[in-house]
C-alpha positions in Angstrom: 16.2 10.8 -6.1 14.5 11.5 -9.4 11.2 13.3 -9.4 8.2 11.0 -9.1 5.7 10.8 -11.8 2.4 12.6 -10.7 0.4 9.3 -10.4 3.2 7.7 -8.4 3.6 10.8 -6.2 -0.2 10.8 -5.5 -0.2 7.1 -4.6 2.9 7.6 -2.4 1.4 10.5 -0.5 -2.0 8.9 -0.1 -0.5 5.6 1.1 1.7 7.3 3.6 -1.2 9.3 5.1 -3.4 6.2 5.2 -0.8 4.2 7.0 -0.1 7.0 9.5 -3.7 7.7 10.2 -4.6 4.0 10.6 -1.9 3.6 13.2 -2.0 6.8 15.2 -5.8 7.0 15.3 -6.1 3.4 16.4 -3.6 4.1 19.2 -5.5 7.3 20.2 -9.2 6.3 19.7 -9.1 2.5 19.8 -10.6 0.0 17.3 -13.6 2.2 16.4 -11.3 5.1 15.4 -12.8 5.3 11.9 -16.2 6.2 13.4 -14.6 9.0 15.2 -12.6 10.6 12.4 -14.9 10.0 9.4 -18.6 10.8 8.9 -21.3 8.3 8.0 -21.5 9.9 4.6 -17.7 9.5 4.0 -17.7 5.9 5.1 -20.7 5.2 2.9 -19.0 6.7 -0.1 -15.9 4.6 0.5 -18.0 1.4 0.6 -19.6 2.4 -2.7 -16.2 3.0 -4.3 -15.0 -0.4 -3.0 -18.1 -2.1 -4.4 -17.7 -0.4 -7.8 -14.0 -1.5 -7.9 -14.9 -5.1 -7.0 -17.6 -5.1 -9.6 -14.9 -4.5 -12.3 -13.0 -7.6 -11.3 -13.8 -10.8 -13.2 -14.4 -13.1 -10.3 -14.0 -13.6 -6.6 -16.0 -10.5 -5.7 -16.8 -10.5 -2.0 -19.2 -8.2 0.0 -17.5 -5.1 1.3 -18.2 -4.4 4.9 -15.6 -1.8 5.9 -12.8 -0.8 3.5 -11.3 1.5 6.0 -9.3 4.3 4.4 -8.3 2.3 1.4 -10.9 4.1 -0.8 -10.6 7.5 0.8 -9.3 9.9 -1.8 -6.8 12.6 -1.0 -9.4 15.3 -0.3 -11.0 12.9 2.2 -7.6 12.4 3.9 -7.0 16.2 3.9 -10.3 16.8 5.6 -9.6 14.2 8.3 -6.1 15.6 8.9 -7.5 19.1 9.3 -9.8 18.1 12.1 -7.5 15.6 13.8 -4.0 17.0 13.3 -3.0 16.8 17.0 -2.5 13.0 16.6 -0.6 13.4 13.4 1.8 16.1 14.6 4.4 13.8 16.1 5.0 12.5 12.6 4.1 15.5 10.4 5.2 18.4 12.7 3.5 21.7 12.8 0.1 22.1 11.1 0.8 25.6 9.8 3.7 24.2 7.8 2.9 20.7 6.7 -0.8 21.1 6.3 -0.2 24.1 4.0 2.0 21.9 1.8 -0.8 19.2 1.7 -3.3 21.9 0.6 -0.9 22.9 -2.2 -0.5 19.2 -3.1 -4.3 18.9 -3.3 -4.5 21.9 -5.6 -1.9 20.3 -8.0 -3.7 16.9 -7.7 -6.9 18.6 -8.7 -5.2 20.2 -11.7 -3.9 16.8 -12.9 -7.3 15.2 -12.4 -8.8 17.8 -14.7 -6.3 17.1 -17.5 -3.9 20.0 -17.0 -0.2 19.2 -17.5 1.9 20.4 -14.6 4.7 22.8 -15.3 8.2 21.6 -14.4 8.4 23.4 -11.1 4.9 22.1 -10.2 5.9 18.5 -11.0 9.0 19.0 -8.8 6.8 20.4 -6.0 4.3 17.7 -6.3 7.0 15.0 -6.1 8.8 16.8 -3.3 5.8 17.1 -1.1 5.0 13.4 -1.6 8.6 12.5 -0.8 8.6 14.6 2.3 5.4 13.1 3.7 6.6 9.6 2.9 9.9 10.3 4.7 8.3 11.8 7.7 5.9 8.8 8.1 8.8 6.4 7.5 10.9 8.0 10.2 8.0 8.1 12.6 7.1 4.5 12.1 10.7 3.5 12.5 10.8 5.4 15.8 7.8 3.3 17.0 9.7 0.1 16.2 12.7 -1.0 18.4 14.5 -2.3 15.2 12.9 0.2 12.8 16.1 2.0 12.0 17.6 -1.1 10.4 14.9 -2.8 8.4 12.5 -2.0 5.5 8.8 -2.7 5.6 6.0 -3.3 3.1 3.6 -0.4 2.7 1.1 -1.8 0.3 0.5 -4.6 -2.3 -2.3 -4.6 -4.9 -3.1 -7.5 -7.2 -4.5 -7.0 -10.7 -7.9 -8.3 -9.6 -8.3 -5.3 -7.2 -7.4 -7.0 -3.9 -5.2 -4.9 -1.6 -3.0 -5.2 1.4 -2.1 -2.1 3.4 0.4 -2.3 6.2 -0.7 -0.7 9.4 1.9 0.5 11.8 5.5 -0.6 12.5 6.7 -3.9 11.1 7.1 -5.6 14.5 5.2 -8.6 13.0 6.8 -10.4 10.0 3.5 -10.4 8.1 2.3 -7.1 6.6 -1.0 -8.6 5.7 -3.0 -11.6 4.4 -5.8 -11.3 1.9 -8.1 -14.2 1.2 -9.5 -13.2 -2.1 -11.9 -16.0 -3.1 -10.9 -15.3 -6.7 -11.1 -18.4 -8.9 -8.1 -18.9 -11.2 -7.1 -21.5 -13.8 -3.7 -22.6 -15.2 -2.5 -20.3 -17.9 -4.0 -17.1 -16.4 -1.8 -14.3 -15.1 -2.1 -12.2 -11.9 -0.1 -9.0 -11.5 1.1 -7.4 -8.3 2.1 -3.8 -7.6 4.0 -3.4 -4.4 5.4 -0.4 -2.4 7.9 -0.6 0.4 9.9 1.9 2.4 13.3 1.7 4.0 14.8 4.0 6.7 18.2 3.8 4.9 16.8 4.3 1.3 18.2 1.1 -0.1 16.8 -0.8 -3.2 14.4 -3.5 -2.1 14.2 -7.0 -3.5 10.8 -8.6 -3.9 10.4 -12.4 -4.3 7.0 -13.8 -5.3 6.7 -17.5 -4.5 4.1 -20.2 -4.7 3.2 -21.9 -1.4 2.0 -24.9 -3.3 5.2 -25.7 -5.2 7.8 -23.6 -3.4 8.8 -22.2 -6.8 10.0 -18.6 -7.3 7.4 -17.1 -9.6 9.0 -13.7 -10.1 11.7 -11.5 -8.5 12.2 -7.8 -9.0 14.1 -4.8 -7.4 12.4 -1.5 -6.6 14.2 1.8 -6.5 13.8 4.2 -3.6 10.3 5.5 -3.5 9.1 3.6 -6.6 6.5 0.8 -6.9 7.5 -2.6 -8.3 5.6 -4.9 -10.7 5.6 -8.7 -10.4 3.6 -11.3 -12.2 2.3 -14.8 -11.4 1.7 -17.2 -14.4 -0.7 -19.7 -12.8 0.6 -23.3 -13.4 -0.8 -26.8 -13.1 1.2 -27.2 -9.9 -0.8 -24.3 -8.4 -4.1 -26.2 -8.6 -5.7 -26.3 -5.1 -8.8 -24.9 -3.3 -6.4 -23.2 -0.9 -3.8 -21.6 -3.1 -1.4 -19.1 -1.6 1.3 -16.9 -3.1 3.8 -15.1 -0.8 5.6 -11.9 -1.4 8.9 -11.7 0.5 10.7 -8.3 0.7 14.2 -7.5 1.9 16.9 -4.8 1.5 19.0 -5.7 -1.5 22.3 -4.3 -0.2 22.2 -5.7 3.3 23.5 -9.1 4.6 21.1 -8.9 7.5 17.4 -10.0 7.5 14.9 -9.2 10.2 13.1 -12.6 10.0 15.8 -14.9 8.8 15.4 -14.9 5.0 13.4 -11.7 4.6 12.5 -8.4 6.3 8.7 -8.3 5.7 6.2 -10.4 3.8 2.6 -10.6 2.6 0.2 -13.3 1.5 -2.7 -13.6 -1.0 -5.0 -16.6 -1.1 -6.8 -17.8 -4.3 -8.8 -20.8 -5.5 -7.0 -22.5 -8.4 -9.1 -25.0 -10.3 -8.2 -27.3 -13.2 -8.8 -26.1 -16.8 -12.3 -26.4 -18.0 -13.0 -29.6 -20.0 -14.0 -28.9 -23.6 
């Protein structure tokens, strides 16, 4: 697999750690796991980041109660991992090996954040660590799922208005997540989606974006192994409704088998779509 671009490598590694932590800490500590692994100060900072992000969206901004780890940066995740490695070890193996790689990853991430261009071997290392962490998490999650060795799953989906779905744990349920955004849209506007998925067999993944209102296919793209995919919805007159929903269906491109009939995993976003303003 080609080396990941630094921004994609960082997103890949962060998403893998967030998913793993959300799953194993919930299994270990229960529903209040975030209060156990993160400090009040950390959680407060994450809420501020979420609010700042929402303030940059044009509309549909809702109050942020608990963003979980979605707005935890890599240093936050590294700090949590250092203190609570025991629960991560079944997936990430020995701390003295994997944690040291994550520390090196953080050093390179910090260099990128300060504008330094990575040397070729550093880019390869940055990409390699991200790929290793992602693979370890993928294999672990697959081991927690009776059918995990066969089917891909959605990791995350982000719309261009800042609304996000992060999958938590094995894909035993067909729905990776549902996000009711309260965003108000109008025909002629565009909403983009950036999605990431993972597959235990490293196959290309097909992503179909459809409108629940019209049943029409809005966009369809294929993502390469370890790469995000971009899709776009051009809002149409047929989408006008106070309860608009778009669906993202994902499945392995090179497989004749589907976990849930027509797809392997899916996610939903809800929007308010109103008629064009009268002039």
